[in-house]
C-alpha positions in Angstrom: -4.9 -18.4 6.7 -2.3 -19.2 9.3 0.2 -16.2 9.1 -2.3 -13.5 8.0 -5.3 -12.2 9.8 -8.1 -11.1 7.5 -11.1 -9.1 8.6 -13.9 -7.4 6.6 -15.9 -4.7 8.3 -18.0 -1.8 7.1 -16.5 -1.8 3.6 -12.9 -2.1 4.8 -10.7 -5.3 4.5 -7.9 -5.3 7.1 -5.0 -7.6 6.3 -2.6 -8.0 9.3 0.7 -9.8 9.1 0.7 -12.2 12.0 4.2 -13.2 13.1 4.6 -10.7 15.9 7.5 -12.6 17.7 9.6 -11.9 14.6 8.3 -8.4 13.9 6.3 -10.1 11.1 9.3 -11.3 9.1 8.2 -12.7 5.8 8.3 -16.3 4.7 7.3 -17.9 1.4 4.1 -19.3 3.1 3.2 -15.9 4.5 3.7 -14.2 1.1 1.4 -16.8 -0.5 -1.3 -16.1 2.0 -0.7 -12.3 1.6 -1.3 -12.6 -2.2 -4.5 -14.6 -1.5 -5.7 -12.0 1.0 -5.3 -9.1 -1.4 -7.0 -11.1 -4.2 -9.9 -11.9 -1.8 -10.3 -8.2 -0.9 -10.1 -7.1 -4.5 -12.8 -9.5 -5.6 -15.2 -8.8 -2.8 -18.0 -6.4 -3.9 -18.5 -5.4 -0.3 -14.9 -4.1 0.1 -14.1 -0.5 -0.9 -10.8 0.0 0.9 -7.9 -2.3 2.0 -5.7 -1.7 5.1 -2.4 -3.6 5.4 -0.8 -3.6 8.9 1.2 -5.8 11.3 0.3 -7.4 14.6 2.5 -6.7 17.6 5.1 -4.0 17.8 6.4 -4.0 14.2 4.9 -3.6 10.8 7.3 -6.0 9.0 11.0 -6.5 9.4 11.5 -7.9 5.9 12.5 -11.4 4.8 13.0 -14.0 7.6 16.7 -14.7 7.0 16.5 -17.9 9.1 14.4 -19.4 6.3 16.9 -18.6 3.6 19.4 -21.4 2.8 23.0 -20.4 1.9 22.7 -21.7 -1.7 19.3 -20.1 -2.5 18.8 -18.3 -5.9 17.6 -14.9 -4.6 16.4 -13.9 -8.0 14.1 -17.0 -8.2 12.8 -16.2 -4.7 11.9 -12.7 -5.8 10.2 -14.0 -9.0 8.2 -16.8 -7.3 7.4 -15.3 -3.8 7.6 -11.5 -3.8 6.8 -10.4 -7.4 3.3 -12.0 -7.4 2.3 -10.1 -4.2 3.5 -6.8 -5.5 1.8 -7.4 -8.9 -1.4 -8.3 -7.1 -1.2 -5.1 -5.0 -0.5 -2.8 -7.9 -3.2 -4.3 -10.0 -5.7 -3.6 -7.3 -8.0 -0.7 -8.2 -9.2 -0.3 -4.6 -7.3 2.1 -2.4 -4.7 0.3 -0.2 -3.6 1.9 3.1 -0.4 0.9 4.9 -1.0 1.3 8.6 2.6 1.3 9.7 2.5 0.6 13.4 6.2 0.0 13.9 9.4 -0.8 12.0 9.1 -1.4 8.2 12.4 -2.6 7.0 13.7 -4.3 3.8 10.9 -6.0 2.0 8.5 -4.7 4.7 9.4 -1.2 3.5 8.8 -2.3 0.0 5.3 -3.5 0.9 4.4 0.0 2.2 5.7 1.6 -1.0 3.4 -0.6 -3.0 0.4 0.8 -1.1 -1.4 4.0 -2.0 -1.3 5.7 1.4 1.1 5.3 4.4 -0.2 6.2 7.8 2.7 6.1 10.3 2.6 5.6 14.1 4.7 8.4 15.6 7.3 5.8 16.8 7.4 3.9 13.5 10.3 4.0 11.0 11.3 3.0 7.5 14.7 1.4 6.6 16.0 0.2 3.3 18.0 -2.6 5.1 19.1 -4.6 2.1 22.5 -3.0 1.9 23.3 -4.3 5.4 23.3 -7.9 4.1 24.9 -7.1 0.8 21.7 -7.1 -1.3 19.8 -4.6 -3.5 16.3 -3.3 -2.7 13.7 -5.5 -4.3 9.9 -6.0 -4.5 9.6 -2.8 -6.6 11.3 -0.8 -3.9 13.5 1.6 -6.0 10.9 2.1 -8.7 8.2 3.2 -6.2 10.7 5.0 -3.9 12.2 7.1 -6.7 8.8 8.1 -7.9 7.8 9.3 -4.4 10.9 11.1 -3.3 13.2 11.4 -6.4 16.2 9.5 -7.6 18.9 11.2 -5.4 17.1 10.7 -2.1 16.1 7.1 -3.1 19.8 6.4 -3.8 20.7 7.8 -0.4 18.3 5.7 1.5 19.2 2.5 -0.5 23.0 2.9 -0.1 23.2 4.4 3.4 20.5 2.1 4.8 19.6 4.5 7.5 16.4 4.7 9.5 13.8 7.2 8.4 11.8 8.3 11.4 8.1 9.2 11.1 8.7 13.0 11.1 11.3 12.8 8.4 9.1 10.4 6.4 6.3 13.0 6.5 8.7 15.8 5.3 10.0 13.6 2.4 6.5 12.7 1.3 6.8 9.0 2.3 4.1 9.3 5.0 0.6 10.5 4.3 0.1 11.2 8.0 1.9 10.7 11.3 -0.4 9.7 14.1 0.1 9.9 17.8 0.0 6.7 19.8 -3.2 7.6 21.7 -5.0 8.4 18.4 -3.6 5.5 16.4 -6.5 2.9 16.2 -9.3 5.5 15.8 -7.4 7.7 13.3 -6.5 4.6 11.1 -10.1 3.5 11.2 -11.5 6.9 10.3 -9.0 7.3 7.4 -10.0 3.9 5.9 -13.7 4.6 6.5 -13.4 7.9 4.6 -11.9 6.2 1.6 -14.6 3.5 1.7 -17.2 6.2 1.5 -15.7 7.8 -1.6 -16.6 7.1 -5.3 -15.1 3.7 -5.8 -15.1 3.7 -9.6 -13.5 7.2 -9.8 -10.7 6.0 -7.5 -10.2 2.9 -9.7 -9.9 5.1 -12.8 -7.5 7.5 -11.1 -5.2 4.6 -10.1 -5.5 3.2 -13.7 -4.5 6.6 -15.1 -1.5 7.0 -12.9 0.0 3.8 -14.2 -0.1 5.4 -17.7 1.5 8.7 -17.0 4.6 7.6 -19.0 2.6 8.1 -22.2 3.1 11.0 -24.6 0.7 13.8 -24.0 -1.5 13.1 -27.0 -1.9 9.4 -26.0 -2.5 10.3 -22.4 -5.2 12.9 -23.3 -7.0 10.2 -25.3 -6.8 7.8 -22.3 -8.0 10.7 -20.0 -11.0 11.3 -22.1 -11.9 7.6 -22.0 -11.6 7.5 -18.2 -13.8 10.6 -17.8 -16.4 9.2 -20.1 -16.7 6.1 -17.9 -16.7 8.2 -14.7 -19.3 10.5 -16.1 -21.8 7.6 -16.5 -21.6 6.4 -12.9 -24.3 6.9 -10.3 -21.8 8.5 -8.0 -21.1 11.2 -10.5 -24.9 12.0 -10.7 -25.1 11.8 -6.9 -22.2 14.2 -6.6 -23.7 16.8 -8.9 -27.1 16.5 -7.3 -25.6 16.9 -3.8 -23.7 20.0 -5.1 -26.8 21.6 -6.5 -28.8 20.9 -3.4 -26.0 21.9 -1.1 -25.9 18.6 0.8 -23.3 16.0 1.5 -23.2 13.3 -1.2 -23.8 9.7 -0.4 -21.7 7.6 -2.7 -22.6 4.0 -3.3 -19.6 2.9 -5.4 -21.8 2.5 -8.5 
């Protein structure tokens, strides 16, 4: 891959956007590589957590407008370049952590919203920048955003297009944690390592269940029972119970 750095280490796959001179602005080629990277991490039996970050000073500044011709069909660009990446991410049953090291604007913001957790550098910020070029938020942005912070606040961020600094993001519930600069690398690594050491199948079933929370109660309770039946037969469940009984720390294997 040319525009994405991919590293597997100790159960964690780190995917880094690698166009630092443009604050990792997205291109069609980059998005294709990003989809491939997520697919690779999802299919690897060695990987139990995925981290998405950006090289350089920014996480991702959104679409590279220098690559967009004036007569482009924006809808077709979304369908062919962006939607496949978002679908790949949301179909992934492994936890995905956005390590937001700098600005995440436009579709870059959307990428963080498609992740399960958002760790923010204390100097990082989010911005729904679409309105500034006369476009609407895309790549699942408003769907994910309204679920996280409510419709009224999502509308505010989309129409006003203002920056959301890390402290405000934490208050709104957009950020999982805000991390000081001196702690950034170690704290991100520790967070990912903690997820990689958790019961992988239980996490997958939790993510699968959250997708179906639109169901009526009776249907959801049936689904819930099915998920619990699967979880109850895993080695990690037995290990957790044994560790509880013996008053020791469990060692989960992801099986």
